[in-house]
A tleap script that builds the chain and sets N, CA, C and O, in Angstrom:
source leaprc.protein.ff14SB
mol = sequence {
  NMET THR ARG THR PRO ASP LEU SER THR ALA
  VAL TRP ARG LYS SER SER TYR SER GLU GLY
  GLY ALA ASN ASP CYS VAL GLU VAL ALA ASP
  GLY TYR PRO GLY ILE VAL PRO VAL ARG ASP
  SER LYS ALA PRO GLU GLY GLY VAL LEU VAL
  PHE GLY ALA SER SER TRP SER ALA PHE ALA
  GLN GLY VAL LYS GLU SER CALA
}
set mol.1.N position { 0.843 -1.173 0.000 }
set mol.1.CA position { 0.000 0.000 0.000 }
set mol.1.C position { 0.895 1.246 0.000 }
set mol.1.O position { 1.818 1.350 0.808 }
set mol.2.N position { 0.623 2.176 -0.896 }
set mol.2.CA position { 1.381 3.413 -0.980 }
set mol.2.C position { 0.757 4.447 -0.064 }
set mol.2.O position { -0.458 4.645 -0.077 }
set mol.3.N position { 1.587 5.106 0.730 }
set mol.3.CA position { 1.100 6.131 1.642 }
set mol.3.C position { 1.439 7.510 1.099 }
set mol.3.O position { 2.513 7.724 0.536 }
set mol.4.N position { 0.524 8.428 1.272 }
set mol.4.CA position { 0.756 9.807 0.870 }
set mol.4.C position { 1.720 10.444 1.863 }
set mol.4.O position { 1.495 10.361 3.070 }
set mol.5.N position { 2.779 11.073 1.389 }
set mol.5.CA position { 3.731 11.697 2.307 }
set mol.5.C position { 3.105 12.902 3.010 }
set mol.5.O position { 2.196 13.541 2.480 }
set mol.6.N position { 3.599 13.197 4.192 }
set mol.6.CA position { 3.170 14.383 4.922 }
set mol.6.C position { 3.848 15.590 4.287 }
set mol.6.O position { 5.066 15.746 4.377 }
set mol.7.N position { 3.063 16.433 3.652 }
set mol.7.CA position { 3.607 17.602 2.962 }
set mol.7.C position { 3.297 18.897 3.712 }
set mol.7.O position { 3.438 19.988 3.159 }
set mol.8.N position { 2.874 18.773 4.975 }
set mol.8.CA position { 2.482 19.963 5.734 }
set mol.8.C position { 3.643 20.927 5.975 }
set mol.8.O position { 3.414 22.117 6.190 }
set mol.9.N position { 4.858 20.447 5.945 }
set mol.9.CA position { 6.015 21.325 6.147 }
set mol.9.C position { 6.850 21.488 4.870 }
set mol.9.O position { 7.983 21.967 4.910 }
set mol.10.N position { 6.271 21.082 3.751 }
set mol.10.CA position { 6.998 21.178 2.479 }
set mol.10.C position { 7.358 22.621 2.162 }
set mol.10.O position { 6.577 23.541 2.406 }
set mol.11.N position { 8.542 22.801 1.621 }
set mol.11.CA position { 8.984 24.109 1.135 }
set mol.11.C position { 8.855 24.054 -0.383 }
set mol.11.O position { 9.554 23.294 -1.051 }
set mol.12.N position { 7.963 24.861 -0.907 }
set mol.12.CA position { 7.663 24.844 -2.336 }
set mol.12.C position { 8.479 25.900 -3.070 }
set mol.12.O position { 8.738 26.985 -2.550 }
set mol.13.N position { 8.876 25.555 -4.295 }
set mol.13.CA position { 9.577 26.502 -5.163 }
set mol.13.C position { 9.005 26.361 -6.567 }
set mol.13.O position { 8.526 25.297 -6.959 }
set mol.14.N position { 9.067 27.445 -7.305 }
set mol.14.CA position { 8.600 27.385 -8.685 }
set mol.14.C position { 9.570 26.549 -9.486 }
set mol.14.O position { 10.785 26.713 -9.378 }
set mol.15.N position { 9.038 25.666 -10.277 }
set mol.15.CA position { 9.862 24.808 -11.105 }
set mol.15.C position { 10.630 25.620 -12.129 }
set mol.15.O position { 10.116 26.595 -12.677 }
set mol.16.N position { 11.855 25.216 -12.382 }
set mol.16.CA position { 12.646 25.887 -13.415 }
set mol.16.C position { 12.046 25.631 -14.794 }
set mol.16.O position { 12.410 26.307 -15.757 }
set mol.17.N position { 11.144 24.678 -14.905 }
set mol.17.CA position { 10.485 24.384 -16.175 }
set mol.17.C position { 9.225 25.208 -16.358 }
set mol.17.O position { 8.620 25.182 -17.429 }
set mol.18.N position { 8.820 25.941 -15.329 }
set mol.18.CA position { 7.677 26.837 -15.433 }
set mol.18.C position { 8.151 28.092 -16.143 }
set mol.18.O position { 9.297 28.507 -15.970 }
set mol.19.N position { 7.299 28.691 -16.925 }
set mol.19.CA position { 7.698 29.898 -17.648 }
set mol.19.C position { 7.816 31.095 -16.729 }
set mol.19.O position { 8.309 32.140 -17.155 }
set mol.20.N position { 7.386 30.983 -15.493 }
set mol.20.CA position { 7.538 32.064 -14.540 }
set mol.20.C position { 6.466 33.126 -14.611 }
set mol.20.O position { 6.501 34.081 -13.835 }
set mol.21.N position { 5.520 32.992 -15.513 }
set mol.21.CA position { 4.447 33.971 -15.609 }
set mol.21.C position { 3.459 33.811 -14.461 }
set mol.21.O position { 3.511 32.837 -13.710 }
set mol.22.N position { 2.574 34.765 -14.340 }
set mol.22.CA position { 1.612 34.753 -13.235 }
set mol.22.C position { 0.556 33.668 -13.410 }
set mol.22.O position { -0.099 33.286 -12.440 }
set mol.23.N position { 0.380 33.170 -14.620 }
set mol.23.CA position { -0.721 32.237 -14.872 }
set mol.23.C position { -0.293 30.808 -15.183 }
set mol.23.O position { -1.148 29.968 -15.462 }
set mol.24.N position { 0.975 30.513 -15.145 }
set mol.24.CA position { 1.388 29.165 -15.549 }
set mol.24.C position { 2.548 28.653 -14.697 }
set mol.24.O position { 3.567 28.207 -15.223 }
set mol.25.N position { 2.384 28.722 -13.390 }
set mol.25.CA position { 3.482 28.342 -12.510 }
set mol.25.C position { 3.229 26.986 -11.854 }
set mol.25.O position { 2.186 26.741 -11.248 }
set mol.26.N position { 4.204 26.141 -11.999 }
set mol.26.CA position { 4.188 24.846 -11.339 }
set mol.26.C position { 5.193 24.926 -10.201 }
set mol.26.O position { 6.304 25.425 -10.382 }
set mol.27.N position { 4.807 24.435 -9.030 }
set mol.27.CA position { 5.714 24.417 -7.892 }
set mol.27.C position { 6.047 22.977 -7.532 }
set mol.27.O position { 5.206 22.084 -7.643 }
set mol.28.N position { 7.277 22.766 -7.103 }
set mol.28.CA position { 7.728 21.457 -6.653 }
set mol.28.C position { 8.313 21.595 -5.251 }
set mol.28.O position { 8.751 22.672 -4.848 }
set mol.29.N position { 8.310 20.496 -4.526 }
set mol.29.CA position { 8.907 20.477 -3.187 }
set mol.29.C position { 10.088 19.515 -3.210 }
set mol.29.O position { 9.963 18.371 -3.644 }
set mol.30.N position { 11.222 19.990 -2.742 }
set mol.30.CA position { 12.425 19.163 -2.666 }
set mol.30.C position { 12.494 18.464 -1.311 }
set mol.30.O position { 11.753 18.799 -0.386 }
set mol.31.N position { 13.382 17.501 -1.210 }
set mol.31.CA position { 13.643 16.865 0.077 }
set mol.31.C position { 12.824 15.617 0.354 }
set mol.31.O position { 12.736 15.176 1.500 }
set mol.32.N position { 12.225 15.045 -0.677 }
set mol.32.CA position { 11.440 13.819 -0.525 }
set mol.32.C position { 12.074 12.755 -1.420 }
set mol.32.O position { 11.752 12.664 -2.605 }
set mol.33.N position { 12.966 11.959 -0.859 }
set mol.33.CA position { 13.691 10.978 -1.666 }
set mol.33.C position { 12.751 10.043 -2.449 }
set mol.33.O position { 11.832 9.438 -1.897 }
set mol.34.N position { 13.023 9.956 -3.735 }
set mol.34.CA position { 12.283 9.037 -4.587 }
set mol.34.C position { 10.985 9.575 -5.146 }
set mol.34.O position { 10.377 8.929 -6.000 }
set mol.35.N position { 10.535 10.745 -4.693 }
set mol.35.CA position { 9.289 11.319 -5.191 }
set mol.35.C position { 9.453 12.813 -5.450 }
set mol.35.O position { 10.368 13.450 -4.928 }
set mol.36.N position { 8.554 13.361 -6.260 }
set mol.36.CA position { 8.532 14.801 -6.531 }
set mol.36.C position { 7.090 15.274 -6.375 }
set mol.36.O position { 6.261 15.018 -7.248 }
set mol.37.N position { 6.779 15.965 -5.273 }
set mol.37.CA position { 5.451 16.554 -5.119 }
set mol.37.C position { 5.332 17.792 -6.012 }
set mol.37.O position { 6.264 18.592 -6.091 }
set mol.38.N position { 4.193 17.951 -6.679 }
set mol.38.CA position { 3.970 19.035 -7.623 }
set mol.38.C position { 2.589 19.636 -7.356 }
set mol.38.O position { 1.627 18.914 -7.092 }
set mol.39.N position { 2.504 20.973 -7.429 }
set mol.39.CA position { 1.198 21.635 -7.264 }
set mol.39.C position { 1.130 22.862 -8.165 }
set mol.39.O position { 2.143 23.317 -8.696 }
set mol.40.N position { -0.069 23.384 -8.327 }
set mol.40.CA position { -0.325 24.595 -9.100 }
set mol.40.C position { -0.188 25.779 -8.158 }
set mol.40.O position { -0.882 25.841 -7.143 }
set mol.41.N position { 0.692 26.719 -8.473 }
set mol.41.CA position { 0.919 27.852 -7.576 }
set mol.41.C position { -0.306 28.759 -7.451 }
set mol.41.O position { -0.431 29.494 -6.472 }
set mol.42.N position { -1.202 28.715 -8.425 }
set mol.42.CA position { -2.412 29.531 -8.356 }
set mol.42.C position { -3.418 28.943 -7.369 }
set mol.42.O position { -4.329 29.642 -6.927 }
set mol.43.N position { -3.266 27.689 -7.027 }
set mol.43.CA position { -4.199 27.011 -6.125 }
set mol.43.C position { -3.412 26.172 -5.116 }
set mol.43.O position { -3.535 24.947 -5.106 }
set mol.44.N position { -2.604 26.817 -4.266 }
set mol.44.CA position { -1.733 26.067 -3.358 }
set mol.44.C position { -2.480 25.208 -2.339 }
set mol.44.O position { -1.910 24.259 -1.801 }
set mol.45.N position { -3.733 25.522 -2.070 }
set mol.45.CA position { -4.517 24.701 -1.147 }
set mol.45.C position { -5.221 23.558 -1.868 }
set mol.45.O position { -5.879 22.726 -1.242 }
set mol.46.N position { -5.077 23.528 -3.177 }
set mol.46.CA position { -5.701 22.476 -3.973 }
set mol.46.C position { -4.905 21.183 -3.875 }
set mol.46.O position { -4.098 21.012 -2.962 }
set mol.47.N position { -5.127 20.302 -4.788 }
set mol.47.CA position { -4.473 19.006 -4.772 }
set mol.47.C position { -2.998 19.067 -5.119 }
set mol.47.O position { -2.520 20.016 -5.742 }
set mol.48.N position { -2.303 18.043 -4.705 }
set mol.48.CA position { -0.883 17.863 -4.999 }
set mol.48.C position { -0.740 16.560 -5.761 }
set mol.48.O position { -1.311 15.541 -5.373 }
set mol.49.N position { 0.011 16.592 -6.828 }
set mol.49.CA position { 0.358 15.370 -7.547 }
set mol.49.C position { 1.723 14.918 -7.066 }
set mol.49.O position { 2.629 15.735 -6.901 }
set mol.50.N position { 1.875 13.626 -6.843 }
set mol.50.CA position { 3.155 13.083 -6.394 }
set mol.50.C position { 3.643 12.098 -7.453 }
set mol.50.O position { 3.009 11.076 -7.719 }
set mol.51.N position { 4.779 12.432 -8.045 }
set mol.51.CA position { 5.365 11.602 -9.096 }
set mol.51.C position { 6.583 10.870 -8.555 }
set mol.51.O position { 7.276 11.366 -7.667 }
set mol.52.N position { 6.836 9.691 -9.096 }
set mol.52.CA position { 8.095 9.024 -8.829 }
set mol.52.C position { 9.208 9.866 -9.440 }
set mol.52.O position { 9.017 10.481 -10.489 }
set mol.53.N position { 10.363 9.895 -8.794 }
set mol.53.CA position { 11.464 10.739 -9.273 }
set mol.53.C position { 11.855 10.400 -10.706 }
set mol.53.O position { 12.131 11.305 -11.493 }
set mol.54.N position { 11.884 9.134 -11.059 }
set mol.54.CA position { 12.284 8.774 -12.428 }
set mol.54.C position { 11.223 9.197 -13.438 }
set mol.54.O position { 11.558 9.596 -14.553 }
set mol.55.N position { 9.952 9.116 -13.063 }
set mol.55.CA position { 8.888 9.575 -13.964 }
set mol.55.C position { 8.961 11.078 -14.170 }
set mol.55.O position { 8.786 11.562 -15.289 }
set mol.56.N position { 9.219 11.823 -13.097 }
set mol.56.CA position { 9.338 13.278 -13.215 }
set mol.56.C position { 10.531 13.653 -14.085 }
set mol.56.O position { 10.439 14.565 -14.907 }
set mol.57.N position { 11.644 12.959 -13.910 }
set mol.57.CA position { 12.833 13.233 -14.720 }
set mol.57.C position { 12.560 12.988 -16.197 }
set mol.57.O position { 12.978 13.768 -17.052 }
set mol.58.N position { 11.857 11.900 -16.490 }
set mol.58.CA position { 11.523 11.593 -17.893 }
set mol.58.C position { 10.602 12.661 -18.465 }
set mol.58.O position { 10.775 13.072 -19.612 }
set mol.59.N position { 9.627 13.116 -17.685 }
set mol.59.CA position { 8.727 14.181 -18.121 }
set mol.59.C position { 9.513 15.459 -18.399 }
set mol.59.O position { 9.359 16.068 -19.457 }
set mol.60.N position { 10.354 15.865 -17.451 }
set mol.60.CA position { 11.135 17.093 -17.600 }
set mol.60.C position { 12.046 17.019 -18.817 }
set mol.60.O position { 12.202 18.007 -19.535 }
set mol.61.N position { 12.651 15.856 -19.057 }
set mol.61.CA position { 13.510 15.685 -20.226 }
set mol.61.C position { 12.699 15.826 -21.502 }
set mol.61.O position { 13.160 16.440 -22.464 }
set mol.62.N position { 11.496 15.265 -21.522 }
set mol.62.CA position { 10.625 15.398 -22.686 }
set mol.62.C position { 10.242 16.842 -22.958 }
set mol.62.O position { 10.168 17.265 -24.111 }
set mol.63.N position { 9.999 17.600 -21.892 }
set mol.63.CA position { 9.670 19.018 -22.051 }
set mol.63.C position { 10.863 19.764 -22.642 }
set mol.63.O position { 10.701 20.592 -23.538 }
set mol.64.N position { 12.049 19.471 -22.141 }
set mol.64.CA position { 13.261 20.124 -22.675 }
set mol.64.C position { 13.426 19.839 -24.158 }
set mol.64.O position { 13.723 20.737 -24.946 }
set mol.65.N position { 13.232 18.585 -24.530 }
set mol.65.CA position { 13.458 18.175 -25.909 }
set mol.65.C position { 12.416 18.750 -26.865 }
set mol.65.O position { 12.699 18.937 -28.048 }
set mol.66.N position { 11.219 19.030 -26.364 }
set mol.66.CA position { 10.177 19.551 -27.248 }
set mol.66.C position { 10.209 21.077 -27.355 }
set mol.66.O position { 9.518 21.661 -28.188 }
set mol.67.N position { 11.010 21.710 -26.512 }
set mol.67.CA position { 11.070 23.184 -26.525 }
set mol.67.C position { 11.939 23.706 -27.635 }
set mol.67.O position { 12.092 24.919 -27.781 }
savepdb mol mol.pdb
quit
């Protein structure tokens, strides 16, 4: 059974892959080995997606390659 990590003390930062504009910011939290928590900066109280680190790396690489 997979457990949701406690993110109550997470320190969020805007992803370097976010364009940095006011309307399209993705935030990630560091310090969680093996996972990458991700949220929408416009709705910080909303849901959080948690990706496996290797899945997030593959996604980020795909974004780089398509840019």
